[in-house]
TORLO-890846 format. One record per residue (C-alpha): residue in three letters; x, y, z. Coordinates in steps of 0.25 Angstrom, whole numbers, plus 2048, in hexadecimal, padded with zeros to 3 digits. Example, Ala and Ser with C-alpha at 12.3 -4.5 7.8 and 13.67 -1.06 7.14 Angstrom:
<rs>
ala8317EE81F ser8377FC81D 
</rs>
This chain:
<rs>
met800800800 lys80580E7FD lys808817808 leu80182580A ile80B82F810 ile80483881B leu80A84681B phe80984E829 val80E859831 cys81785683D thr81285D84A leu81985F857 val81285485F ala81884685F gly812839862 ala811834870 gly80F826876 ile80A81D881 ala814813887 gln82281488B thr82680A87F lys81D812875 lys81E820878 his81982686B ile80B828867 leu80382C85A lys7F482E859 gly7EC83084C gln7E082C844 val7DF824837 thr7D482782D asp7D082481F val7D0830815 asn7C2833819 gly7C5835827 asn7BF82782C pro7C8820837 ile7CF814833 glu7CF80983E lys7DA7FF840 ala7E4806838 lys7F280283C val7FB80E83F ser80A80A841 asp816811845 ile81F80F838 val82C80F841 thr82880684D ala81C7FE847 asp814802853 ser80580284F ala7F7806853 arg7E980384D thr7DF80E84B asp7D280D852 glu7C480F84D ser7C681E84C gly7D381C844 ile7DB821850 phe7E881B854 thr7F381C85F leu80181885B tyr80B815866 ser81A813863 ala82781286A lys82E81C860 glu82982A85A ile81E827850 lys82482D843 ser81C826838 ile81081D838 glu80981482E val7FA81182E glu7F4804827 lys7E6800825 asn7E07F681B gly7D97FD810 phe7E280A811 val7EF80F80C asp7FA80D817 thr7FD81B81C arg80A821822 ala80B82D82B ser816834832 ala813837840 ile81F83F845 gly81B84A84E leu80C84684F thr80384185A phe7F783F851 leu7F583D843 lys7E983A83A ile7EB83082E gln7E282E822 met7E482181A gln7E182080C pro7D9814807 glu7E1809800 arg7E080B7F1 lys7E17FF7E7 ile7E88077DC asp7F780A7DB glu7FB8177E2 leu8068217E1 glu81181D7EB leu81282A7F4 pro81F82F7F9 asp82282D808 arg82083B80E thr81E83681C gly822841826 cys82384C81C val81C85A81F ile817861813 pro81D86F813 glu81287680B leu808870816 glu810871822 glu80B87F827 asp7FC87B824 leu7FD86E82A ala803874837 ile7F687C83A tyr7ED870838 glu7E986A846 thr7E885B845 gln7F4853844 glu7EF84C837 val7F884682C met7F484981D val7F283E813 met7F6845806 asp7FB8427F8 ala80A8427F9 val80B8467EB asn8028537EB phe8038567FA lys8098647F7 ser7FB8697F1 ala7F38637FC arg7EC86E804 ser7E186680B lys7E085A814 thr7D784F818 thr7D0850825 pro7CD84582F met7BF844829 gly7C384581B ala7BF853818 thr7C985D812 met7CF869819 ala7D7874813 trp7E387981A asn7E3887820 ala7EF89081E pro7F589382C asn7F28A282B gln7E389F829 asn7E1899837 val7DC8A2841 asn7DC89D84F thr7D08A0857 glu7D1895862 ser7CC89A870 tyr7D089587E ser7CB89A88B glu7D58A1893 ile7DB89989F ala7E18A08AB glu7E98958B1 asn7E58918C0 asp7EE8988CA phe7F28938D8 his7E88958E4 ile7EC8968F3 ala7E688A8FA ser7E4891907 asn7DC89C900 glu7D58938F5 pro7D58858F9 leu7CA8808EF ser7CC87E8E0 thr7C087A8D8 phe7BE8778C9 ser7B686F8C0 ile7BC8628BA asp7C08638AB val7BF8588A1 asp7C285F895 arg7CF85B88D ala7CE865881 ala7DA86D885 tyr7E4862884 ser7E085D876 asn7E086C871 val7EE86E877 arg7F2862870 arg7ED868863 phe7F5874865 ile80286D868 asn80086385C asn7FE86F853 gly80C874858 gln807880861 leu805882870 pro7F7884874 pro7F289187A ala7F2891889 asp7E389288A ala7E1885882 val7E987E88D arg7DF879898 val7E88718A1 glu7DD8698A8 glu7D886489A met7E6860896 ile7E88588A3 asn7DA8528A2 tyr7DC84E893 phe7E3841899 asp7DE8358A0 tyr7E38328AE asp7E48258B6 tyr7D98288C0 glu7D181C8C6 thr7C281C8C2 pro7B88208CD lys7B38148D5 gly7A981A8DE lys79B8218DD asp7A282E8D8 pro7A482F8C9 val7B28368CA arg7BE8338D3 ile7C983D8D8 phe7D883A8D7 thr7E48438DD glu7F38438DD val7FD84E8E2 ser80B8508DC lys81585A8D9 ala8128658CE pro81B8628C2 trp81D8718BF asn81F8758CE ser82786C8D8 glu8228748E4 his8138728E0 gln80A8668E0 leu8008608D6 leu7F385B8DA his7ED8518CF ile7DE84F8D0 gly7D78448C7 ile7C88418C5 lys7C48358BF ala7B68328BA lys7B08248BA asp7B181B8AE met7A58148A7 asp7A480B89B ile79F81288E glu79480788D asn78F80C89B leu78F81B898 pro781822897 ala77B82588A ser780831882 asn77883C87B ile783843873 val78184F86A phe78D852861 leu78E86185E phe797863852 asp79C87084E val79C87083F ser79F87E83C gly7A9883832 ser7B488483C met7B387583E ser7B6870830 ala7C586E833 ala7CA85F834 asn7CD860842 lys7BF865846 leu7B285F840 pro7B9853839 leu7C0850846 leu7B485184E lys7AC848845 ser7B683D847 ser7B6840856 met7A783F857 lys7A7832850 met7B082C85A leu7A6831865 val79A82A85E gln7A281D85E gln7A081D86D met79181F86C arg787814870 lys77981186C glu773818878 asp77B824875 lys77683086C val77D839863 ala77884685C ile78084F853 val77E85E853 val78686884A tyr78887784A ala78E880840 gly78588C83A ala77A885841 ala77887984A gly77186C846 leu76E85E84A val776854841 leu773847848 glu767845852 ala76A83D85E thr76F82F859 ser772822860 gly78181F862 ala77E81285B glu77C81984E lys78A81D84C gln78A81E83D lys77F82883D ile787830846 tyr79382F83E asn78C833832 ala787840839 ile79584383D asp79B84182F asn79184B829 leu795856831 asn79C86282A ala7A286F82F gly79D87D82A gly79688982E ser79789283B thr79688D849 ala78888E850 gly78E88785C gly78388C866 ala77888785D gly77F87985C ile78187786B lys77287B86D leu76D871863 ala777866869 tyr772868877 gln763867872 val76685A86B ala76D855878 val761859881 asp757852877 asn75F845878 leu763846887 val76683888D lys76283889C asp76E8348A4 gly776833897 asn78283B891 asn77C84788A arg78784F883 ile78A859878 val797856871 leu79B86486B ala7A6863860 thr7AC87085B asp7B787A85A gly7B0883863 asp7AE88E859 phe7A089285C asn79D89F854 val78E8A0850 gly78189F858 ala77F89F867 ser78E89C86A ser7928A4876 asp79889C881 asn78D8A188B asp78289C882 met78888E880 glu78C88D88E thr77E88F893 leu77888588A ile78387A88D glu78187C89C ser77287B89B lys77386E893 arg77E86989D asn77486A8A8 gln76A86189F gly77585689E val77B859891 phe78A85B891 leu793861887 thr7A085B881 val7A9864878 leu7B385F86E gly7BC86A868 val7C386985B gly7CC872852 met7D587D852 gly7D688C84E asn7C8890853 tyr7C788685E lys7BF88C86A asp7C4884876 ser7BE88F880 lys7B088D87B met7B087E87B glu7B687C889 ile7AB88588E leu7A087D887 ala7A587088C asp7A687589B lys79887A89B gly79386D895 asn7988648A0 gly7A085E895 asn7AE85C890 tyr7B7863885 ala7C185C87C tyr7C9861870 ile7CA857865 asp7D785A85D asn7D884C856 ile7D183F855 thr7D8838860 glu7D484386A ala7C6841865 lys7C7832868 lys7CD835876 thr7C183F879 leu7B6838873 val7BA829873 asn7C482687E glu7BE830888 phe7B082E883 gly7AA82C891 gly7B2837898 thr7AE84188E met79F83E88B phe79A837898 ala79983F8A5 val79A8388B2 ala79B8458BB lys7988538B8 asp79B8608BF val7A885B8C4 lys7AF8658CD ile7BC8648D5 gln7C086C8E2 val7CD86B8E8 glu7D08708F6 phe7DE8738F9 asn7E4871907 pro7EC87E90A ala7F4876915 asn7FB86F909 val7F78788FD ala7FC8868FC glu7F78888ED tyr7F18818E2 arg7EC8828D4 leu7E487A8CA ile7EA8778BD gly7E187A8B2 tyr7D187A8B3 glu7D28898B2 asn7C48898AC arg7BE87F8B5 leu7C08868C2 leu7B58878CC asn7B28908D8 lys7B38888E5 glu7A48898E7 asp7A18838DA phe7A68758DF asn7998738E8 asn79087A8DE asp78986F8D6 lys7848798CC lys79287D8C8 asp7968758BB ala7A386D8BA gly7A98638B1 glu7A48558AD met7AC8488AD gly7A983C8A4 val7AB82D8A5 gly7B982A8A9 his7BE8388A8 val7C983D8B0 val7CC84B8B4 thr7D98508BA ala7DD85D8C1 leu7EA8628C7 tyr7ED86C8D2 glu7FB8738D4 ile7FD8748E3 val80787D8EB pro8098758F8 phe80887D905 gly815883909 lys8198858FA ser8198948F7 ser8148988E9 asn8188A68EB arg80B8AB8E5 val8058B08F2 asp80C8B4900 pro8098AB90C leu7FD8B0914 lys8018B8920 tyr7F58B5929 gln7F28A6925 arg7F289D931 gln7FC89292F asn7F5889938 gln7E888A930 leu7EF882925 glu7F687892F glu7E8875934 leu7E3870926 leu7E4861922 thr7F386091E asp7F2852917 glu7E885790C leu7EC85E900 val7DF8608F9 thr7D185B8F9 val7CB8598EB lys7BC85A8EA leu7B48568DE arg7A58588DA tyr79D8518CF lys78F84F8CA glu7898438C4 pro7878458B5 asp7788478B7 gly77984C8C6 glu77885A8CC lys77E8588D9 ser78D8578DB gln79584C8E2 leu7A284F8EB met7AF8478EB thr7BB84B8F3 his7C98468F3 val7D484A8FD val7E384C8F8 glu7ED849902 lys7FA851903 ser80484A8FB glu80D84B8EF thr8138418E5 pro81F8458DD ile81C8488CE asp82483C8C9 lys81D8338D3 ala80F8398D0 ser8048318C8 thr8048318B9 asn7F68388BA leu7FD8448C2 lys8098458B9 trp8028458AC ser7F884F8B1 ala8038588B6 ser80B8578A9 val7FE85B8A1 ala7FB8668AA gly80A86B8A8 phe80886A899 gly7FC87289A met80387D8A2 leu80F87D899 leu80687F88D arg7FF88A895 asp80C890899 ser8078908A7 glu80E8988B1 lys80C88D8BB val8148838B3 gly8208868BC glu82C87C8BA leu8258748AF asn8298748A1 tyr82686B895 ala832862897 ser82F85F8A6 asn82085D8A3 ile823853898 lys82C84C8A1 leu82084B8AB ala8168478A0 glu81F83B89B thr81E8358A9 ala80F8358A9 ile80B82F89C gly8058238A2 lys7FD81889A asp7F9822890 lys7F1818887 glu7EC82387D gly7F982A87D tyr7F3838881 arg7FE83A88C arg80A838882 glu803841878 cys80284C883 leu811849886 gln81484C877 leu80C859877 met81485D883 lys82185B87B ser81B86286F ala81686E878 glu82486F87E leu82A871870 leu81F87B86C asp822883879 lys831883876 ser82D888868 ser82489386C thr82E898877 ala83989886D gln8308A1864 arg82D8AB86F 
</rs>
C-alpha cells in the first residue's frame, strides 16, 4: 500500500507518558475523510514499535519509553498513513480509503514544515495535521476540518482578539485572631486548565485573569476514598510545608462524592442548547461540539430523554424530547446543524428551559447543556436577565452545564457566571480528547448531582495559626453568615466528583511583617485555647432535591509532614497551585520557580492512567520556555 505523508507544524508542547518505563505519551484521533471516527485502527511508534488501538470515537493514547517522533496508522480498507509527532501532545489524522488503481508514489516529507503556510498554521488553534497532495501543496489555502467541511485560513492580521475574562484579585493573608473564619462555595469547574493548555499549546502564556488556580487544581482526580456512611460526601485533610515558602504550612482539604454505577443513576432529561451563530463556524467550534455531543449521546439509556434547541438570529427546536435508545435519530439531528447568523442567546436559553420544564423528570437529572463560544450579542442577552432566568429555573430543579469552545471571541467571563447561577459546571473543550474526558470519562461527575449548595467554612485556631490565605476560589468567597443560610446558593457535586482546596498558613510565632504585633493583646488568651488543634473544617450540603442543609465537621490536629514525605495528593495539588501562581506572576510565589515546581511535580505523577499529569508536566516545561522568551524580549 502506498504511503500518504502528513505535513504538520511543530508546537512547543512535547508528549508525556504514564509509567517509569514508558515516560512519553501521545494522544490523538483517527477519522476518515468525512470526519467519521475509525475504530480499532493500529497506531504505532515507528522507532520503538509501541502501539495502541483507537476506541469507538477514534481516540488513541500511545505510550513509549522514548520520545515519540513519528507514527504509522494502519487499518484494513484504508491507506497506511504516517505522521511526524515531534513537539506534539495531540494530533488528528485523516485516513484515505484504499484505492484499487495505481497511484502516484508520493515523496516522503515527514517532519517538514511548509514555509508558505507556517505563519498561517501557527495561528490555528487545534493541533491537527494536514493530509495534502504533496505535489500541489504550495497552492493549498484551505484545510479539511474534523467534520469534513472546508475552512479557509485567515491571515494573522485579520484576527481581532475580543476574548474576555473576569478580573481576579488574588486572595491575601488574613490574621487568624481577627478573622478566624474562612468561608467559600466549592468549585467543580475545570475550564481554566484546558483553556490555559490551549494558550500554551499555541505558543503563548495565558492572560493572568484566565488562570483560576482552583480550577487547575480540580482538573485532576485525587486518590480519596469514597464515602461509606449516610453522607454523600467525605472530608480529607493533610498538612505539609508550603513549597514556595519554607516558613509556611500548606493545608490540603479534599472532598469526595459517593460513586454510583451508571445503570443505577436516575433518568435524565437533557436539552442540548447549541450556539449555531456565524461565530461558531470554525472547525474548533461547532464541528468539534457536534463530535463531542455524539459521545455524550452514546451514554444515554432508554429511560433518558434528549432534546436539541439551537439559536442564531432566532431560536428554534430542532429535536423534540427523544429517548436515548433512538441514537441514530439524535445523531442525524446533530449532523444537520450548520452555523450562520447573529446570536440570540437569550431567546435560546429561554426556549431550552421551557423544553426542559415541559419534560421534567421527577427526582431525575434535569439539565440544560449549553455549548457556545459565549459571544451573545443579540436579544435579551444582558448578564442580569439571563442570571435571573437561570436562578428561577434552578429552583425548579433544572440545572445548567456550560461547554465553551473556540478562541479569539471567547467569552469566559459570561459562561462562568451562567454555570455558577445554574448550579452546574463549566468546562472548556479544546480538543476531542477533552470532550471525551468531560462527557464520557467523567459523565456522572458532570451530569448527575449527589449534593448541592456545598459550602465549606474553616475555623483557624489562633493559638497555632498566625495568618492564612485561601489559594484560588476568589469568585467563590462567601460571608461567614452565609454558611448557615440555606437560602444562599453554592456549588454542586456530582457522582464520584472530587474537590480540592489549599490554604497557605503562617504558623503562630512566625512573623509575616505585614502588621505590627498588637500592644494590648493578652497572651494568656491564646494560651487558654486548644493547643492541639490547627483548624476545624465544617461542610454544609443539601440533597439534590432538598432545601435544608446538613452539617459535617472535621478537626485537623497540629502536625506537619515534610513535603518530600507528603502524599501524592498533596504534592500534586501543590505543584499545580504553584504552576498557576507562576502563570499569574503572583506576588505570593516566594521561593518558587519553574524548575523547582517541575521537580516537585515529577515526584507526584502517581498512577496517571490517562496521562493527564504527565501532559501537565510537559505544559509546565513549555511555559518555562515561554516565560524565558518573554522575559528576554522585555
